[in-house]
C-alpha positions as CSV (number, residue, x, y, z in Angstrom):
1,M,-28.1,26.4,19.2
2,V,-26.9,29.5,18.1
3,A,-25.0,30.3,15.2
4,G,-23.2,27.8,13.4
5,G,-25.4,25.1,14.8
6,V,-23.5,25.0,17.3
7,V,-25.4,23.5,20.0
8,E,-24.6,25.3,23.7
9,R,-24.4,22.3,26.5
10,V,-23.8,21.6,30.2
11,S,-23.2,18.6,32.1
12,A,-22.8,19.0,35.9
13,W,-22.9,16.6,38.6
14,Q,-21.5,16.3,42.3
15,P,-19.4,12.8,42.6
16,R,-19.3,11.0,45.3
17,V,-15.4,12.0,46.1
18,P,-14.0,14.0,49.1
19,G,-13.0,17.1,48.1
20,I,-15.0,17.7,44.9
21,V,-17.8,19.8,45.7
22,E,-19.2,19.7,41.2
23,V,-17.7,18.9,38.1
24,F,-19.6,21.2,35.6
25,H,-18.2,20.3,31.4
26,A,-19.5,22.8,29.2
27,R,-19.4,23.5,25.4
28,F,-20.2,27.2,25.3
29,V,-20.3,30.3,22.0
30,E,-22.4,33.3,22.5
31,H,-22.8,32.9,26.9
32,V,-20.7,35.4,28.7
33,Y,-20.5,35.2,32.7
34,P,-21.3,38.2,34.0
35,M,-19.3,39.0,37.3
36,H,-19.5,36.8,40.0
37,A,-18.1,34.4,42.9
38,H,-17.6,31.3,44.0
39,D,-17.1,30.4,47.6
40,S,-15.2,27.1,46.4
41,W,-12.3,26.4,44.5
42,T,-12.3,26.8,40.1
43,L,-9.8,23.8,38.5
44,L,-10.4,24.7,35.0
45,I,-9.4,22.8,31.7
46,V,-9.8,24.1,28.2
47,D,-10.5,21.5,25.7
48,Y,-10.8,23.4,22.7
49,G,-11.3,27.5,22.1
50,A,-10.3,29.8,25.1
51,V,-11.5,31.5,26.9
52,R,-11.0,35.2,28.4
53,Y,-11.8,36.7,31.7
54,D,-11.4,39.2,34.2
55,L,-10.2,38.2,37.6
56,D,-9.5,41.2,40.3
57,R,-9.6,43.7,37.6
58,H,-6.5,42.0,35.7
59,E,-7.5,40.0,31.9
60,H,-6.7,36.6,31.9
61,G,-6.9,34.1,29.2
62,A,-7.6,29.6,29.5
63,L,-6.2,27.9,26.6
64,G,-5.1,24.3,25.7
65,S,-2.0,24.2,27.1
66,V,-2.0,25.5,30.8
67,V,-3.6,25.3,33.4
68,S,-6.3,28.4,35.5
69,L,-6.8,27.8,38.9
70,L,-9.5,30.9,40.3
71,P,-9.7,31.4,44.1
72,P,-13.0,31.7,45.7
73,H,-14.7,34.8,46.7
74,V,-13.0,36.4,44.5
75,P,-15.2,38.3,40.9
76,H,-14.4,37.1,38.1
77,N,-16.9,36.9,34.5
78,G,-16.5,35.2,31.5
79,Q,-16.8,34.9,27.8
80,A,-15.5,33.2,24.6
81,A,-12.1,34.6,22.9
82,T,-13.2,34.1,19.3
83,A,-16.3,33.0,17.4
84,R,-15.7,29.3,17.5
85,G,-16.5,29.3,21.4
86,F,-15.1,27.0,23.8
87,R,-15.6,23.2,25.3
88,K,-14.5,23.6,29.0
89,R,-14.0,21.2,32.0
90,V,-14.0,22.7,35.8
91,L,-13.7,20.9,39.6
92,Y,-14.7,23.1,41.8
93,L,-13.0,21.9,45.0
94,D,-13.6,22.9,48.4
95,D,-11.3,24.7,51.1
96,E,-10.1,21.9,53.0
97,H,-6.4,21.0,51.1
98,L,-6.2,25.1,49.4
99,T,-6.2,27.1,51.9
100,E,-7.4,31.4,52.6
101,A,-3.6,32.0,53.3
102,M,-3.0,30.3,49.3
103,I,-5.7,33.2,47.5
104,G,-3.5,36.0,47.0
105,R,-1.0,33.5,45.3
106,A,-3.6,32.6,43.2
107,V,-5.2,36.5,42.3
108,D,-1.6,36.9,41.4
109,T,-0.9,33.9,39.4
110,P,-3.9,32.3,38.2
111,T,-2.2,30.2,35.1
112,F,-0.4,27.6,35.0
113,A,1.5,26.0,32.1
114,D,2.0,23.0,33.9
115,P,2.0,19.7,31.6
116,L,2.7,17.6,34.8
117,L,-0.9,19.5,37.0
118,H,-3.2,19.5,33.4
119,R,-2.3,15.7,32.6
120,R,-3.4,15.3,36.1
121,I,-6.7,17.0,35.9
122,H,-7.6,15.0,32.6
123,Q,-7.1,12.1,34.0
124,L,-9.3,12.7,36.8
125,H,-12.0,14.1,34.7
126,T,-12.0,10.7,32.6
127,A,-11.8,9.0,36.5
128,L,-15.4,10.7,37.4
129,T,-16.8,9.6,34.4
130,H,-17.1,6.3,35.7
131,V,-19.4,5.6,38.8
132,D,-16.6,2.8,39.5
133,A,-13.9,5.0,40.1
134,E,-13.8,6.7,43.1
135,F,-11.4,5.4,44.8
136,E,-8.5,6.0,41.8
137,A,-10.5,9.9,41.4
138,A,-9.9,10.5,45.0
139,S,-5.9,9.8,44.3
140,R,-4.9,11.6,41.3
141,L,-7.1,14.4,43.4
142,A,-4.5,14.0,46.4
143,L,-1.6,14.4,43.9
144,I,-3.4,17.1,42.2
145,H,-3.4,19.4,45.5
146,D,-0.3,18.5,46.2
147,R,1.0,19.7,42.8
148,L,-1.4,22.7,43.6
149,R,-0.1,23.6,47.2
150,D,3.8,23.4,45.1
151,L,2.7,25.7,42.5
152,L,1.3,27.9,45.0
153,R,4.4,27.8,47.7
154,G,6.1,28.7,44.1
155,T,8.8,26.4,45.3
156,D,10.3,23.0,44.0
157,P,9.0,20.3,45.5
158,P,10.7,18.6,48.6
159,P,12.6,14.9,47.8
160,R,10.0,11.8,48.0
161,R,11.0,9.5,50.5
162,A,10.4,5.6,50.4
163,D,8.3,4.2,52.6
164,P,8.6,0.6,51.3
165,G,7.0,-0.4,54.9
166,L,4.1,1.4,55.0
167,A,3.5,0.7,50.9
168,H,3.1,-3.5,52.3
169,R,0.9,-2.5,54.8
170,L,-1.3,-0.5,52.6
171,R,-1.4,-4.0,49.6
172,E,-2.3,-6.2,52.8
173,L,-5.2,-4.0,53.1
174,L,-6.2,-4.2,49.8
175,D,-5.7,-7.8,49.7
176,S,-8.1,-8.3,53.4
177,R,-10.4,-5.7,52.0
178,T,-10.1,-6.7,48.2
179,T,-14.3,-7.7,46.6
180,E,-15.9,-4.8,49.1
181,G,-12.9,-2.1,48.8
182,V,-12.0,1.2,51.0
183,S,-11.8,4.8,50.4
184,L,-8.7,7.2,50.4
185,T,-9.4,9.2,53.6
186,E,-10.3,5.4,54.8
187,A,-7.1,4.0,53.9
188,A,-5.1,6.9,55.0
189,A,-7.2,6.9,58.6
190,V,-6.0,3.2,59.2
191,L,-2.3,3.6,59.0
192,H,-2.1,6.8,60.8
193,A,-0.6,8.1,56.6
194,D,-1.1,11.6,54.4
195,A,-3.1,10.1,51.4
196,T,-0.9,11.7,49.2
197,H,2.1,10.3,50.8
198,L,0.1,6.5,51.1
199,I,-0.4,6.9,46.9
200,R,3.7,7.7,46.3
201,A,5.0,5.3,49.0
202,F,2.9,2.4,47.0
203,S,3.5,4.0,42.7
204,R,7.0,3.4,43.6
205,E,7.1,0.7,45.9
206,F,5.3,-1.6,43.2
207,G,5.1,-0.1,40.2
208,M,1.6,1.5,39.4
209,P,-0.6,3.6,41.4
210,P,-3.3,1.9,45.1
211,H,-6.5,2.1,43.2
212,Q,-4.7,0.2,39.8
213,Y,-3.8,-3.0,41.6
214,L,-7.0,-3.1,43.4
215,I,-8.9,-3.6,40.7
216,S,-6.5,-5.7,38.4
217,R,-6.6,-8.3,42.2
218,R,-9.9,-8.3,41.0
219,V,-10.0,-9.4,38.2
220,D,-8.0,-11.9,39.3
221,L,-10.6,-13.2,41.7
222,A,-13.0,-13.3,39.0
223,R,-11.0,-14.9,36.3
224,P,-11.7,-18.9,37.3
225,L,-15.4,-17.9,38.7
226,L,-16.0,-17.2,34.8
227,L,-13.7,-20.9,34.0
228,G,-16.6,-22.3,35.7
229,G,-19.0,-20.9,34.4
230,M,-20.5,-18.1,36.8
231,P,-22.6,-15.5,34.8
232,A,-20.9,-13.0,34.0
233,R,-23.2,-10.8,35.6
234,D,-22.7,-12.7,39.1
235,V,-19.0,-12.7,39.2
236,A,-19.3,-8.8,38.7
237,A,-21.0,-8.4,42.7
238,T,-19.0,-11.2,44.2
239,T,-15.8,-9.4,43.3
240,G,-16.2,-6.2,43.7
241,F,-17.3,-4.1,40.4
242,H,-20.0,-2.0,40.3
243,D,-22.6,-3.5,37.8
244,Q,-21.1,-6.4,34.5
245,P,-20.1,-3.4,32.1
246,H,-17.8,-1.9,35.0
247,L,-16.1,-5.8,34.5
248,I,-16.2,-5.5,31.2
249,R,-14.6,-2.7,30.6
250,H,-11.7,-3.5,33.1
251,F,-11.3,-6.7,32.5
252,K,-10.7,-6.3,28.7
253,R,-8.1,-3.5,29.7
254,I,-5.9,-5.9,31.7
255,L,-6.4,-9.2,29.4
256,G,-7.8,-8.0,26.0
257,T,-10.9,-10.3,25.8
258,T,-14.1,-9.3,27.3
259,P,-15.0,-11.6,30.0
260,G,-17.5,-13.7,27.6
261,A,-14.6,-14.4,25.0
262,Y,-12.9,-15.3,28.1
263,A,-14.8,-17.8,30.1
264,R,-15.9,-19.4,26.0
265,S,-12.8,-20.3,26.1
266,A,-12.6,-23.2,28.5
267,D,-14.7,-25.0,25.9
268,E,-12.6,-24.2,23.4
269,R,-8.6,-24.7,24.6
270,Y,-6.8,-23.6,21.0
271,L,-3.2,-22.4,20.4
272,P,-3.7,-19.6,18.2
273,E,-1.4,-19.6,15.1
274,L,1.5,-17.8,14.5
275,P,1.9,-15.4,12.1
276,S,4.1,-16.4,9.0
277,R,7.5,-16.3,8.6
278,E,6.3,-13.3,6.0
279,E,4.7,-12.1,9.0
280,R,7.2,-12.2,10.9
281,S,9.3,-9.7,9.7
282,D,11.2,-9.2,12.8
283,A,11.8,-12.4,13.5
284,P,15.6,-13.5,12.9
285,D,17.2,-15.3,10.3
286,E,18.2,-19.5,11.1
287,D,21.6,-18.4,10.7
288,H,21.6,-15.9,13.4
289,C,19.7,-18.0,15.8
290,A,22.8,-20.2,14.9
291,G,24.8,-21.7,18.4
292,T,27.9,-23.4,18.7
293,R,27.7,-26.8,20.7
294,D,30.4,-27.5,23.4
295,D,31.8,-30.3,20.8
296,G,31.9,-27.8,18.3
297,T,29.6,-28.1,15.5
298,R,26.6,-25.4,14.9
299,S,23.0,-26.3,16.9
300,V,19.9,-24.0,15.8
301,T,18.4,-22.5,19.3
């Protein structure tokens, strides 16, 4: 604990997502990073406060509206820019998709005011907090790599072409592997396609990314099992969810109710009451709903 009662703390882990070396979340007020370097790329967003740092003898700042990308092997330091400190989320990425040829560009321009990239990084961090979201995390990372490459090249991205055939082949693969699952890397290898193109083609054809489709298929498989009386923990194991809490989380997100309440509804069998006319403020009046029959008389539809 430092002055003002603020607790400085960190959280770090290594997810089972190819391309991510480490995830690092920190809340600092007084800590000052000395000059140091990493073997990996450092992708940083700041949720609160601001960070000032020197990179290649030039001063830079990281705050909530920008994304910072620090290249490997280039010394940098860092500290809070204000007395309030900062909270940051960092991804350390390997060099498979971000090559040495991009280091010079990143040294010259380590910050990007890019809302799309920032949103994708936030979504990836959210996915990484769930142990059952590896497919989602890998998909989001592929889109981040794609965006970073465009920004580092300083060129507009090429037109995205539709590929419905590839999208349907991926759907067939997901349907055949719904319960056991498939990684993005494996899917790309099986279908002989680039991972990013795979995600874009599927999303364009079906209106959702492949990881969401896979989760929705698992929820569909869970529904008859729950109505048939199978315990939720067994349903989770049978349908490919990591455990019961993860079944509950996705089930409620998609259907608006928990698996337990859904199963109990099989015995209740009631029709929810309609709101009163006063509560239905947007309900059309009867005159508005009136139509004309073929014989010229009025009818209410």
